[in-house]
N, C-alpha and C positions, 0 to 999 in steps of 0.2 A: 642437722640431717635427721634427728626425730621428730622436727617438727615437720619437715618436707616429708618422710614418714607416714606419717599421721592425718597429713593434708590427704596422701595420696589414696589412705584405705579409708578414710572418711570419703571421699568421693568416688573412689568403688562401693563402698556401701550404699550411699544414694545411687549409684545408677543400677545398682542388683534387685533395688526397693522399686525405683522405676519399673524395669523390667517385669518384676513381678507382677507390679499392678497392670501394666501394659497386658501383660497375656491372661490375667485374670480377667480385664477388660474385654480383653478378645474371646475369651472362654465364655464368658458371659453372654458377649454378643450372638458366640454362635449355638451357646444353649437355646438364647431366645428365638434365634431364627429356626433353630432346629423345632422348637415349640409352635414356632407360627407357622412352620411349614406343616407340622403335624395336624396341629388345630385346624390349620385348611385346608389339608387333606382326609380328614374325618371328616370338617363340614361339607366335603365334598361327596363323600361317601354315600352320606346323611342325604345329602340332595339328591342322588341319584340311587337310594337304596330302592327304591317303587320301582325302577325300571334293570336294578343287577338282576337278570335272570338266569338259571341255570339251563344247561342245552344238555338232551339225553338223544344223540344221534345213534340208530344204527346202524352197526358194520358193515354196508353193503359190499365192502373189500376185504372181508374176513378171509384169511388163508388159512383158516383152522377146519380141517373137513374130519377132522378126530370121530363126531359122532355121525356124518351124513351119512355113511353106509348102513348102521341101525336105523338110521330115521325112514331110509327106505326101504329096509328090508320088514320093518313092522308096517311101513303105508301099503306095502304089497300084502303082506301075509293077513294084517288085522284091519285094513283100511281106516276109516276116521272117524270121528265125532264132533257130529254138529250140532249143536243146541239142542244135545238127547239124543240124536239119531245116530244111528251109523250105516258109513256109506264103503262099498267094499269094492266100488267100480272105477277108483283110479288107475288110471296108465300110466303105472311106472317106466312103461318101456320109452316114452316121450322124455324121461326127465335126463335133461344132460347138464347140470347143472344145479346144484344146491347150495345154498350161503346160510352159515350161522349168520343169525343179525341179530344178537342178542346185545345189548349196549352191557359194558363192564359192571357199569354201575347199577342193573339190575341182576347181573351174575353174581355181584357182591352180595346182594340182600334178600336172594331167594336162594331156594336147592332144590337141585335138579329140574330148572325148566329151561327149556330152549325154545329158540323162535328161529324157523326155519323159511326163509325164502325160494321157492323154485320158479329160477328165474324165467322157464319156461312157460310163460304165461302169467307170470308174474301171482303163484298162486303163496299164501303166507299159511303157515302150520305152526303150533306150538307142539312140543312134546315134553309131557309128566310123566312121571315114574312108568315108563316105556308103553306110552300110550299117547295117540295123536290126536291130537284138535284142531279143527279148522278154524283160522284165526284171518277170514280172507279181507282183501283188501278191494275183490273185483278188478284186477287187473292192473293196479293203482300199487304207490307205497307209501311206507311208513315216514313221515318227516321227524317225530320226536315218539318216543316209548319213555313211561315213566311208571312208577307205581303208586297206589292211592287207596286208602283203607276208606273208599267213599261211606260206606254201611257202618263204621267203626264196631264191626264185627270181631276186629281184631287181627284179620287177614288182610295185606295190600294187596289188591290187586291191579292187573294190568289195564294200563291207557294210551292210548295211540290218538297222535293227531295225524291223520293220511288223507291223502289225495285216491279216489278212486273211480273206476266207470267207464263204461266202453262204450265209446262215442259221445256217452254225455258224462261230462266229468263232472265229482263233486268233490269239496272237502269237508273231512270231517272231524269230532271225537267217540271214539267209542269204548266201553267196558269190556276186559274179559273178567269175569268174578271166578276166581279162583276156590271157593265153595261151590258152585252150581256147575261152575267149567263152561259156563257158556257164554255171550259175547250178545251186546246190545248196543245201538247207537245213543249218543246222547245230542248230538247237533249236526246235523247235515244242512248244505248249503251248496248250489250249484257253482259254479265258477265261471261263469261268461261275464263277470263283469268282479271290478276289483273292490267292491265292498264286500269284501267277505270280513276274514277275525282273523285275530291275534291269537294265538295257545302260548300259554308262557306258565313255568314252571317256578315257584321260591319257597324254598324251606316246606315241602312237601305239600303247599297250597298251590292251586291250579287255576290260574287266572286266565279271561277270554275278555281279550280287547279289555285288558288291565281291571277287568274286573271281577273280585271271587266269585269261582263253580261252588255250590255248597251242594251238600244232601241231604234234605232231614224230612221226616214222615214221609217216605215213601217216593220223595218227589225230589228232582233237581230245580236249582235255584241258581238264578244270575241276574245280577241288575234288580233284586229284589223282586222280582217275577218269578214264577215257576214256568219253567222249560215245559210246554204241551207240543201237542203237533202243530199246532199253528207256528209254532215258533221255528221248529225241526225244521218243516216243511215249506221255510221261506224258500221260494224261488226267486233268483234272479237271471232272467230270462233276455239275450238281447233280441234288435229285433230283426225278423227273417228266420229264426231259432226254428217258431212251428214249423215254417216251409220246410226248412231240412230234415229234421224228425220226421214226417210224413211224407215227404215226396217219394218218389221211384225215378231211377234211371230209365228211360224210354226202352234202351234193349230187353228191359228185366220184363217190361211190360207182353212184349213178342216172344218170350220166354215158354217153355213148356212148364204145365201147370205145377209139376213136382219142381221145378227149378222157382218158380216162383213162391212156393210152398217153404224150400228151404231159406231161400230167401228172406224172407217174412219174419223168420221165425228166429234170426240172426240179426235184424234189423236192434237199433239202440231202443225201437220203441217195445219192443216185445221184452228186450232186457226189464225197461224200467217195471212191467206187471208180474214181475216174480222178482226182482230186489227193491224192498221197502227202502225208502229213503230216511228210515226213522223208524223209530219202534212200535209207531203205529201200523197196524195193519193196513194191508193195501186191499182196494173196496175190489168187492168181486163185480161191480157191474161196470168196468172199465169198455166204453164204447172202441172196438177194435174196428166199427167201421170208420171210423177215422181216417184212417189210412190207406193211402191208395192202391199197396200192394193186397192188403186184405180185400177189397173191396173187387179187385182183377182176380184175387182167387176165389172168391166165391160164385163169380158170375160165371166161370168158366163148367162146360158141361161135365166133367173127369175130375172135376173138384175131389168127392167122396172116394175116386178110386186112388188119386194121389194120397190122400188122407190113410186109405189102407196100404196103401206102397210101403209111406214112412211109419207106419206103426208096426209094419213085420219087420221093418229095419232093428226098433226098438226090441219086439221080442225074441228078434235072433242074435241079440248082442252088436248089431252092426254099429247104433247108437249107442255111449254108455255114458256120455255126458250129462249126469242128473241136471244140471241146469236147462238143456237141448228137452230134455223129459218133461221136465216140468213147465217147460213153455210150452209143449205139444197140448197137456193135459189141459193148459190155460187155452188154449187155441180149441180145444174140445169141449171144454167146457160154455163156448160162447155159444146164446141161443141160437143165430143166424145157424151155425154149423151143425147147431144138432137137429136143427130142423132139417135140413141138408141131408144128414142122413137118415133121417130115422120119415123123411118123406121121399126118398128116393126113389122110390114105385119098387123094393127091394127090400124083403125082411132082413133086420139086422142081421141076423145069422147067414147071409150072404156076404158080409165083410167080417170074418172070422176074428181078424187081428184087431179091427176095432171095437168087435163084441167082447174080445178079450178085454182090453182097456178099461171100457164103458161097465165093465162088468152084468 
């Protein structure tokens, strides 16, 4: 009996040792598999690290309206700043919807900075210390916003990647410098081709087409070249684009001189004359006569009279949009138009409104 019990115990001991070894083997294999998977996963991360970018999309669907009323009140009472100038003629009565589009990632890193989109016209503003600054995309929308201390002065500045335009659409990158409270373009290209560019962020570094964007010695660099006006003003033009830009509908050609004037000022072509597509100033010698509407306008006998009437609308406050005013001033600065005014057979005082603008 004792012998049977001894044999049984021995068998049980062998079975226990076998099971223990099996468990250790399974555990070892499991750990090995886990290690293998981890290594594989790490390897996968490393392989794809160069395309693992961060995204900071504006919150266009924000329901936070807590600061919207304050924004509108300041805009109405104090106006807004734009690159050092102050404008107090923004029509707040036309505002029906304001959205605070500030991404949470930016709100977490900054103090007292809010970015607002006025959906009536898609005008963009920045509010800081109860002052409003224009941060406009000219009728467009921001795709991404991030912070970048581009000039290494210890202050992170706001960078946006956006599309904008009126008739002529662009894609670009711009910076709002929180030291100077001014904004400027870095890169701008027309969107009439798939040959655009990718904007990406990783670890506080900005990449354009997977090449790092840097700033040294007062200049931006990309692909080991200095970004100058030749690069910034790269035009990507579709066939037939120029014909579309410069042509005029037949019904406009037969309209009154005043209607032709207002039509011409609203064209994308005139928009190009005051909205620089780069940090390089626009040339003052643009030939407006390449546009059909301009040629039709200056061919009319009552052209100067129409200019006088429009100037009166500006002086009487009927036209308050500063961009419309700038386009009109650009038109008056044209040598052909000046010649019409000063050689009309009348002294310039005959046109008091134009005289006020010409000074």
